[in-house]
C-alpha positions as CSV (number, residue, x, y, z in Angstrom):
1,M,14.4,-33.2,-1.0
2,P,16.7,-30.2,0.0
3,F,15.8,-28.2,3.1
4,F,13.0,-25.7,2.2
5,F,14.8,-22.4,2.8
6,F,18.1,-23.4,1.1
7,D,17.0,-25.3,-2.0
8,P,17.9,-24.4,-5.6
9,T,14.4,-22.8,-6.1
10,F,15.6,-19.9,-4.1
11,V,17.1,-18.5,-7.3
12,L,13.5,-17.8,-8.4
13,L,13.3,-15.0,-5.8
14,I,16.4,-13.2,-6.9
15,P,14.8,-10.9,-9.5
16,A,12.0,-10.0,-7.1
17,L,14.5,-9.4,-4.4
18,I,16.5,-7.1,-6.7
19,L,13.3,-5.2,-7.6
20,A,12.3,-4.9,-3.9
21,V,15.7,-3.4,-3.0
22,W,15.6,-1.0,-5.9
23,A,12.0,0.0,-5.1
24,Q,12.8,0.7,-1.5
25,A,15.9,2.7,-2.4
26,K,13.9,4.7,-5.0
27,V,11.0,5.6,-2.7
28,K,13.4,6.6,0.1
29,S,15.4,8.8,-2.3
30,A,12.3,10.4,-3.8
31,Y,10.9,11.1,-0.3
32,A,14.1,12.5,1.0
33,H,14.6,14.8,-2.0
34,Y,11.0,16.2,-2.3
35,S,10.7,16.5,1.5
36,R,13.3,19.2,1.3
37,I,11.4,21.2,-1.4
38,G,8.6,23.3,-0.1
39,V,5.4,23.9,-2.0
40,R,4.8,27.5,-3.0
41,S,1.4,27.6,-1.4
42,G,2.9,26.9,2.0
43,M,0.1,24.4,2.7
44,T,0.8,21.5,5.1
45,G,-0.2,17.9,4.3
46,A,-2.9,18.0,6.9
47,E,-4.4,21.2,5.4
48,A,-4.4,19.7,1.9
49,A,-6.0,16.6,3.2
50,Q,-8.7,18.5,4.9
51,R,-9.5,20.6,1.8
52,I,-9.6,17.6,-0.5
53,L,-11.8,15.7,1.8
54,R,-14.3,18.6,2.0
55,E,-14.2,19.0,-1.8
56,A,-15.0,15.3,-2.1
57,G,-18.0,15.7,0.2
58,I,-16.4,13.7,3.1
59,T,-17.0,15.1,6.6
60,L,-14.0,15.5,8.8
61,T,-14.8,14.3,12.3
62,D,-13.3,12.5,15.3
63,M,-16.2,10.1,15.3
64,P,-17.0,9.0,11.7
65,E,-19.5,6.4,12.9
66,S,-21.7,9.1,14.2
67,V,-22.1,10.8,10.9
68,G,-24.8,9.8,8.5
69,G,-22.9,10.4,5.2
70,P,-19.2,9.7,4.3
71,A,-16.9,10.8,7.1
72,C,-13.3,10.5,8.0
73,A,-11.0,11.1,11.0
74,L,-7.6,12.7,10.5
75,N,-4.9,11.7,12.8
76,V,-1.1,12.3,13.2
77,I,1.0,9.3,14.0
78,P,4.7,8.7,14.7
79,G,7.3,7.4,12.3
80,Q,8.4,8.2,8.8
81,M,6.4,6.9,5.8
82,T,3.9,5.3,8.1
83,D,1.0,7.1,6.4
84,H,-2.1,5.0,5.7
85,Y,-5.8,5.0,5.5
86,D,-7.6,2.6,7.9
87,P,-11.0,1.6,6.4
88,R,-12.0,-0.2,9.6
89,N,-12.5,3.0,11.5
90,H,-12.5,5.5,8.6
91,A,-9.3,7.0,9.8
92,L,-6.7,8.9,7.7
93,N,-3.4,8.5,9.5
94,L,-0.5,10.8,8.5
95,S,3.0,10.7,9.8
96,E,4.3,13.8,11.5
97,G,6.5,14.7,8.5
98,V,3.5,14.6,6.2
99,Y,0.9,16.0,8.6
100,Y,2.9,19.1,9.5
101,G,5.2,19.2,6.4
102,R,4.9,21.9,3.8
103,S,6.8,20.0,1.1
104,I,6.0,18.5,-2.3
105,A,6.4,15.0,-0.7
106,A,4.0,15.8,2.2
107,I,1.3,17.2,-0.1
108,G,1.5,14.3,-2.5
109,I,1.4,11.6,0.2
110,A,-1.4,13.3,2.0
111,A,-3.4,13.5,-1.2
112,H,-2.7,9.9,-1.9
113,E,-4.1,8.7,1.4
114,V,-7.1,10.9,0.9
115,G,-7.5,9.1,-2.4
116,H,-8.0,5.9,-0.3
117,A,-10.6,7.6,1.8
118,I,-12.5,8.7,-1.3
119,Q,-12.3,5.2,-2.7
120,H,-13.9,4.0,0.5
121,A,-16.6,6.6,0.4
122,R,-17.3,5.8,-3.3
123,Q,-17.2,2.1,-2.6
124,Y,-14.4,1.6,-5.2
125,A,-14.8,-2.1,-6.1
126,P,-11.1,-3.3,-5.7
127,L,-10.8,-1.6,-2.3
128,T,-14.1,-3.1,-1.1
129,L,-13.0,-6.6,-2.3
130,R,-9.6,-6.2,-0.6
131,N,-11.3,-5.3,2.7
132,V,-13.5,-8.3,2.4
133,V,-10.7,-10.8,1.7
134,Y,-8.2,-9.3,4.1
135,P,-8.9,-11.6,7.1
136,V,-8.5,-14.8,5.0
137,C,-5.4,-13.4,3.2
138,N,-3.8,-12.5,6.5
139,I,-4.3,-16.0,7.8
140,G,-2.9,-17.4,4.6
141,S,0.3,-15.4,4.7
142,T,0.8,-16.3,8.4
143,L,0.1,-20.0,8.2
144,A,1.2,-21.0,4.7
145,F,4.9,-21.4,5.2
146,P,4.8,-23.2,8.6
147,L,2.3,-25.6,7.1
148,F,4.4,-26.2,4.0
149,I,7.5,-26.8,6.0
150,I,5.7,-29.4,8.2
151,G,4.3,-31.0,5.1
152,I,7.5,-31.2,3.2
153,L,9.6,-32.5,6.2
154,G,6.9,-34.9,7.3
155,G,6.0,-36.0,3.7
156,I,2.4,-35.0,4.1
157,P,1.2,-33.8,0.7
158,V,-2.2,-32.6,2.0
159,L,-0.5,-30.1,4.2
160,M,1.6,-28.8,1.3
161,D,-1.5,-28.4,-0.8
162,A,-3.3,-26.6,2.0
163,A,-0.4,-24.3,2.4
164,I,-0.3,-23.5,-1.3
165,L,-4.0,-22.7,-1.3
166,L,-3.7,-20.4,1.7
167,F,-0.7,-18.6,0.2
168,S,-2.7,-18.1,-3.0
169,F,-5.1,-15.9,-1.1
170,A,-2.1,-13.8,0.1
171,V,-0.9,-13.5,-3.4
172,F,-4.3,-12.5,-4.6
173,F,-4.3,-9.7,-1.9
174,T,-1.0,-8.3,-3.1
175,V,-2.1,-8.3,-6.7
176,L,-5.4,-6.7,-5.8
177,T,-3.5,-4.0,-3.9
178,L,-2.0,-2.7,-7.2
179,P,-5.1,-1.2,-8.7
180,V,-6.1,0.3,-5.3
181,E,-2.7,2.1,-5.0
182,F,-2.5,3.3,-8.6
183,N,-6.0,4.5,-8.5
184,A,-5.4,6.4,-5.2
185,S,-2.4,8.1,-6.8
186,R,-4.4,9.1,-9.9
187,R,-7.1,10.6,-7.6
188,A,-4.4,12.5,-5.7
189,V,-2.8,14.0,-8.8
190,A,-6.2,15.0,-10.2
191,A,-7.3,16.6,-7.0
192,L,-4.0,18.5,-6.6
193,E,-4.1,19.7,-10.2
194,Q,-7.7,20.6,-10.3
195,G,-7.7,22.3,-6.9
196,G,-4.5,24.4,-7.7
197,Y,-2.7,23.0,-4.7
198,V,0.6,22.8,-6.5
199,D,2.1,24.4,-9.6
200,V,2.9,22.4,-12.7
201,D,6.5,21.7,-11.9
202,E,5.6,20.8,-8.3
203,L,3.1,18.3,-9.7
204,Q,5.9,16.5,-11.5
205,G,7.6,16.0,-8.1
206,V,4.4,14.6,-6.7
207,R,4.1,12.1,-9.5
208,K,7.7,11.0,-8.9
209,V,7.1,10.4,-5.2
210,L,3.9,8.5,-5.8
211,T,5.3,6.5,-8.6
212,A,8.3,5.5,-6.5
213,A,5.9,4.5,-3.7
214,A,3.8,2.4,-6.1
215,M,6.8,0.4,-7.2
216,T,7.2,-1.0,-3.7
217,Y,3.7,-2.6,-4.1
218,V,4.7,-3.9,-7.5
219,A,7.8,-5.4,-5.9
220,A,5.7,-7.0,-3.1
221,A,3.4,-8.5,-5.7
222,A,6.3,-9.9,-7.7
223,M,7.8,-11.4,-4.5
224,A,4.5,-13.0,-3.5
225,L,4.0,-14.5,-7.0
226,M,7.5,-15.9,-7.2
227,N,7.1,-17.4,-3.7
228,L,4.0,-19.1,-4.9
229,V,5.8,-20.4,-8.0
230,R,8.5,-21.7,-5.6
231,L,6.0,-23.6,-3.5
232,L,4.5,-25.1,-6.6
233,V,7.9,-26.3,-7.8
234,L,8.7,-27.8,-4.4
235,R,5.4,-29.5,-4.3
236,R,5.9,-31.1,-7.7
237,D,9.4,-32.4,-6.7
């Protein structure tokens, strides 16, 4: 049996690797381009997020747990493209460039993250399920490969089977992330369009930024799936 990391099955990952590199280049290019184009409204990402949250009936507060109904905190965090919604503490975290930015990219990304907050408030099923399975999936992605290597080098089939099962949970998580991300983008575009935050031509730029970002999740899912196939092939051999 060839060594795990350098066996012929590695070629199975090449298409996913190409997709991942292309997706990362695409999202960086789209973000860089549309970060330089200001929105005619002059609104910052934070201002757009605040308005969309209010329109969705979500209270903006520093202490979401103290509010009876749907609530969300809005924070600024360091880094570029580090924006995310944290369902554990109901926190919408925007990078400095998005929080203070008055660009098409800033407005689009802020609205997308608000989309996740709205999903949480509305108990959107895929997001709820993803939050439930996250701990198991996180353990699976961490332990699967070390267990498989020990199993394959030590000739212990049960460890390889356990590793495949654990990694299957991680694959499930990456696939489940796709509807969550695409739905958040649809919510973002609808909110920006209906609320008049951006003009028609600016909305096209928002779509390009969000579509490019979504492709990174598609690439991650493809990589996870092909790694699972690779484990199955190695287990059979």
